[in-house]
N, C-alpha and C positions, 0 to 999 in steps of 0.2 A: 560262400563265395560272394554273395551280395553284400555281406557285412564287410568283407575285405575291400571290395570296390568302393563302398561308401567311405570307409576309413581312408583309403588312398585318395579319394576325391577331396576329403576334408583336409588332409595334409598338404595337398597340392595347391589349395587356395592360398594365395599369398596374402600377407598382411596388408599390402596395398589394396587388394580387392576388397577386403573386409572394411577398411577405412573409407572406401568410396561410398558405402551405404551408411546412412545415419542409423543409430540405434533406435529401436521402437520405443514409443512413449511409455509403454508398460514395462515394469521391471520384474514382475514375478516370473519364475521359471516356467510355470505352466503356460502363461499367456505368451511368453516369448517363443516357446517351442511350437505351440499349436495354433497360434493366431496369425501365422504368416500369410495365409490365404486371404485374410481380411485386411491386411495392410496394403497401402498403395504400392504399385509396381516398383516405384523408385526405392522403397525401403525393404523389399523382399530380397533375401539372399537364398539362392538355390545352390546347394552343394552337389546336386546331381547334374546340373547343366555343365557343359564343357567349359573349362576356363579359358581355352584358346580355340581359335578356329580350326576346324578339321582340315587336313590336307586335301587338295583336289584329287579326284580320281585320275588314274592314268588314262591317257587317251586310248580309245578302243581301236585296235587295229584288226582288220579282218584277216583271218588266218585260214588258209586252205586246209581242208581236212587231209590228213595223211592217208587214212583208209576209210572204207565205207563197207557197210553190210549189204549184201545182195538181198533184195526183197523178194524177187520172183524171177522166172525165166525171162520175161520181157525186160526187166531191169538189168539182168545179166547181159542180155544182147545189146542193150543200149549203152551201158556204162563200161562193159568189158570188151566185147567183140568189136563194137564200132568205135572204140577209143582211139584217139590220135596218138596217145602215149602208150608206151609199153605198160602192161598191167601184170602184177603178181597176184595170183589167186591163192589164198590161204584156205584150203579145205580143212576144217577143224570140227570138233564136237565139244559140247559143254562138259562132258564126263572125262575128257582126255587130258591127263596131267601134262604130258609133253607139249600139247597144243597150247596150254596156258603159259608155258615157258617160252615157246617159240614165238607166239603172237606179238608180245611187246618187243622182243628183239628184232623181229622182222619189221615192225612199224618204225623202230628207231633207225634201222638201216635204210628204209625208204625215205624217212624224213631227212636224212643226211643228203639226199639227192636233190632236195629243194625243188620239188615239182616236176622233175624229169621222168618220174615213174609214178604210177598209181598202184594202190593195193586194194583188192576186193577180198572180203571175208565171206566165206560160204560155210554155213553150218550144215554138215551132211545129214543131220537128223531132220532138218527143216526142208532141205533141198536134195533129197535122195536122187532125183532125176538128173541133176547136174553132176553129182558124184559118179553115177553110173555112166553118163555120157562121156566123161573125161577119164574113165577107168581108175577111179580112186578106190583102192582096196584097203588102204591103211591110212590112219591119220597120225600126225599131221602130214599132209601132202601139199607142196607148193608148186604151182604150175605158172610158168612165165609165158605170156602171150604178147604178140606184136602183130597188129593188123588183123586180128582174128585167128591167127595161126599159133599153135603151141611151138615155142622155140626151145624150151628147156624145162626141167622139173627136178625135184628131189623129194624123197620121202624120209621122214624122221626129223630129228633135231640137229641143228648145226650151231657151232659157236659164232661169236660176233664177227670174227675176221672172215670166216667162210661165207657168212651172210652178206657182208659188205662186198666181197669179191663176186658173189653170185649176182647181186643187184647191179654192180658196175658192169659186169659182162653183158647183162641183158640190155643195158642202156647203150653200150658200145656196139652192139650188133647192127 
């Protein structure tokens, strides 16, 4: 891989770039290959240096997170129950296959709403007390809350259209 990059770099150096630097005073192959570090800076040619300026990086735009992981009961109370926005709570587990399918789909449906709804992820193995408190008996379970009150829920996996309509219905209530 490194050899290919080196060859590509050598081929991309234009003839104009090579003519810009005068040839070294010594002409033997060994001295021209290995003595470049002893030559003045004006006569050194580096094939590893970029031949043109790198493009500027894109401006950093702050992006609001679509979802967050609940850390503890206090975090749940602060970010879910006391939230001004409606919140979808995704009760899931690491070992649950359908949870791994539903999670990204649900995040995508929430992202389409552009900040009008939040999504909390609760791992039932880490937060068993929350799962028991909200009557979660199977995963994935999604509970919708508004103002600290449960307004709707579903258990299992849904397709994208059903998720979009569920999220829209929660926002419209």
